[in-house]
C-alpha positions, 0 to 999 in steps of 0.5 A: 500500500501507500501513495506512489507518484511522480513529479507534478510536471511528469505526471501522466493521467488517464486509463491504462491496462496493466497485465500481470504474468504469474509463472509459478506458485509457492509450491514450485509448480510451473503453471503460467497465467496472465490477467489484465485489468483496466485502471485509471490514474488521476492526479493526487487529490483528484477525488471527483475525477475531473482533473486537478485537485480543487476546492470541490475535492476538499468539500467531498473529503470534508463531507466524508470526514463528517459522515455526510453521504457522498457519491459511492464512487468518491468514497474510496477516492477519499483515501489519499494516503493509501492506508485503507481508511479516510482520516484527517491525514487525508485532509492534511495531504489534500491541503498540501496538494492544494497549497503547492507543498511537497507531499511526503 
């Protein structure tokens, strides 16, 4: 888990397909298989999926932190730190993004 990113000027967003190849298992059996999945890469802090992080993303995150209902597709997007929970640490991270500060 965790947050993975690149320098803002190198970031590429959009949809891509990731293919994983497995060539064996823990018992040593060679049983190759592959699987592909489509993922969407967005800028860090882009909760609503409209492009760069903005004030609407902060509004959605604050609603989620205060137990207001938000669109289901945005719920998982609120976990910006990648720790499988939505906490004030996500708000700190989003505030850093919105203020142009380095995200540790």
